[in-house]
C-alpha positions in Angstrom: -0.1 6.8 31.1 -2.8 4.5 32.8 -2.4 0.5 32.1 -5.5 0.7 30.6 -4.1 3.2 27.6 -1.3 0.4 26.7 -3.8 -2.5 26.6 -6.0 -0.3 24.1 -2.8 0.4 22.3 -1.8 -3.3 22.1 -5.4 -3.6 20.6 -4.6 -1.2 18.3 -1.4 -2.8 17.1 -2.9 -6.1 17.0 -5.7 -4.5 14.8 -2.8 -2.7 12.5 -1.0 -5.9 12.1 -4.2 -7.8 10.9 -5.2 -4.8 8.5 -1.5 -5.2 7.0 -1.9 -9.0 6.5 -5.3 -8.2 4.8 -4.2 -5.5 2.6 -1.3 -7.6 1.4 -3.4 -10.8 0.5 -5.7 -8.4 -1.0 -3.0 -6.9 -3.4 -1.9 -10.6 -4.3 -5.3 -11.7 -5.1 -6.4 -8.4 -7.0 -3.2 -8.3 -9.0 -3.7 -12.3 -9.6 -7.1 -11.3 -10.8 -5.6 -9.1 -13.5 -2.5 -11.3 -14.5 -5.1 -14.2 -14.7 -7.9 -12.1 -16.3 -10.2 -13.6 -13.7 -13.2 -11.0 -13.8 -15.1 -13.1 -10.8 -11.8 -12.8 -8.9 -11.7 -9.1 -9.5 -15.6 -8.6 -8.5 -14.8 -10.5 -5.4 -11.7 -8.3 -4.4 -14.1 -5.3 -4.9 -16.2 -6.8 -2.2 -13.4 -8.0 0.6 -11.7 -4.2 -0.3 -15.1 -3.0 0.5 -15.5 -4.7 3.9 -11.6 -3.9 4.8 -12.4 -0.1 4.0 -15.2 -0.3 6.8 -13.0 -2.2 9.0 -10.4 0.5 8.6 -12.9 3.4 9.6 -13.7 1.3 12.7 -10.1 1.5 13.5 -10.1 5.1 13.0 -13.2 5.8 15.3 -11.6 3.7 18.1 -8.2 5.6 17.9 -10.1 8.9 18.0 -11.6 7.7 21.1 -8.4 6.8 22.6 -7.2 10.5 21.8 -10.0 11.8 23.3 -10.3 9.9 26.5 -6.7 9.6 27.4 -5.2 12.5 25.9 -1.7 10.8 25.4 1.4 13.0 25.3 5.0 12.7 24.0 5.5 9.4 22.3 2.0 8.2 23.3 0.7 10.9 21.2 3.0 10.2 18.3 2.1 6.7 18.5 -1.7 7.8 18.1 -0.5 10.1 15.2 1.3 7.8 13.2 -1.6 5.2 13.4 -4.2 7.9 12.1 -1.4 8.5 9.3 -1.2 4.7 8.5 -4.8 4.2 8.3 -4.9 6.7 5.5 -2.2 4.9 3.7 -4.3 1.8 3.8 -7.1 3.8 2.5 -4.9 5.2 -0.3 -4.0 1.5 -1.1 -7.5 0.1 -1.2 -8.8 2.6 -3.6 -5.9 1.9 -6.1 -6.5 -1.7 -6.0 -10.1 -1.1 -6.6 -9.1 0.7 -9.8 -7.1 -2.1 -10.7 -10.2 -4.2 -10.4 -12.1 -2.3 -12.4 -9.7 -2.2 -15.3 -9.6 -6.4 -15.1 -13.5 -6.2 -15.1 -14.2 -3.7 -17.9 -11.3 -4.8 -20.1 -11.8 -6.6 -23.4 -8.7 -7.1 -24.7 -7.3 -10.4 -24.9 -3.6 -10.5 -24.3 -1.1 -12.1 -21.8 -1.2 -9.8 -18.8 1.2 -12.1 -17.0 4.2 -9.4 -17.0 7.1 -9.8 -14.7 7.7 -6.2 -14.1 4.6 -5.8 -12.6 4.7 -8.9 -10.5 8.5 -7.5 -9.2 6.8 -4.4 -8.3 4.0 -6.1 -6.5 6.4 -8.2 -4.4 8.4 -5.1 -3.3 5.6 -3.6 -2.4 4.5 -6.5 -0.2 8.0 -6.2 1.7 7.6 -2.2 2.2 4.1 -2.8 3.7 5.8 -5.4 6.1 8.6 -3.0 7.0 6.0 -0.2 7.5 4.4 -2.2 10.1 7.6 -3.1 11.7 8.6 0.5 12.0 5.1 1.0 14.0 5.1 -1.8 16.5 9.0 -2.2 16.9 9.8 1.3 17.0 12.5 0.8 14.2 14.0 3.5 12.4 16.1 1.2 10.1 13.2 0.3 8.1 13.1 4.2 6.9 16.2 3.6 5.0 15.0 0.0 3.8 11.7 1.5 2.5 13.9 4.2 0.4 16.0 1.4 -1.2 12.8 -0.6 -2.2 11.3 2.6 -3.7 14.1 3.1 -6.0 14.2 -0.4 -7.0 10.3 -0.1 -8.0 11.1 3.5 -9.7 13.9 1.8 -11.6 11.1 -0.8 -12.7 8.4 1.4 -13.5 9.8 4.4 -15.0 12.7 2.5 -16.8 12.4 -1.3 -17.6 8.7 -1.5 -17.9 8.1 1.5 -20.1 11.2 0.6 -22.3 9.3 -2.7 -22.7 6.0 -1.0 -23.7 7.7 1.2 -25.9 9.1 -1.7 -27.9 5.8 -3.1 -28.2 4.4 0.0 -29.7 7.2 0.1 -32.0 6.8 -3.5 -33.1 3.1 -2.9 -33.9 1.0 0.1 -33.3 -2.1 -1.9 -32.9 -0.3 -3.0 -29.3 -1.0 0.6 -27.9 -4.4 -0.5 -26.4 -3.1 -2.9 -24.2 0.2 -1.5 -23.7 -1.7 1.5 -22.1 -3.6 -0.8 -20.0 -0.5 -2.8 -18.4 1.2 0.7 -17.8 -2.2 1.9 -15.9 -2.0 -1.0 -13.6 1.8 -0.1 -13.2 0.8 3.5 -12.6 -1.5 2.3 -9.6 1.0 0.1 -8.2 3.6 3.0 -8.2 1.2 5.4 -6.6 0.6 2.6 -3.9 4.4 2.5 -3.1 4.6 6.4 -3.2 2.1 6.5 -0.2 4.2 4.2 1.7 7.6 5.8 0.9 5.7 9.2 2.2 4.8 7.2 5.2 8.5 6.9 6.3 8.7 10.5 7.3 6.1 9.7 9.9 7.9 6.6 11.0 10.8 9.0 11.6 8.7 11.1 13.5 7.3 8.6 15.4 10.7 7.0 16.5 12.7 9.9 17.1 10.2 12.6 17.8 11.6 15.2 14.9 9.3 16.2 12.2 11.4 16.1 9.0 10.9 15.8 5.4 13.3 13.0 4.0 14.9 13.2 0.5 12.8 10.8 -1.8 
């Protein structure tokens, strides 16, 4: 491909790096707003998420133009395809983070939201995002297995540890069910986020090997 194509791809990689850093920071601020029950922080996060959503669409438009202008083939084409899919992953993450913000804003319950299980899920998701970025930019197939290992850890935290703890609270006092439901819902949105990233590892595999397969998850 012409040198110009490589230059544009380098710009796209920089954009992806920036988007990944921003979504990690917003994951942090959105969950912190929930843990601290900070409604103003949640409202501010929604504004930032909306702005990031616009930037995602700008990157999508740029990628479409590159596809139409240069008509890449082979690995260059796979790169463009995987960028499109990663953009969709970021969009889904933004949508789920907005849902967590709305929970924080609308909630009237007064209880301790500083849940270690949710915090652990957040930290693991941050690692998954960094690995996904490395998979795209460094042509690194090893991240596929690393992402899956983290996925299994999050599944254990959400479906076993968090749910078990929530059931104990309900059995202790049935009136705890309101905030138990809220905590579980936030956990569900975090679990959805990691599922989108986990599914993306199929596309990292396709990008690095040229083989389209469905990895067991």
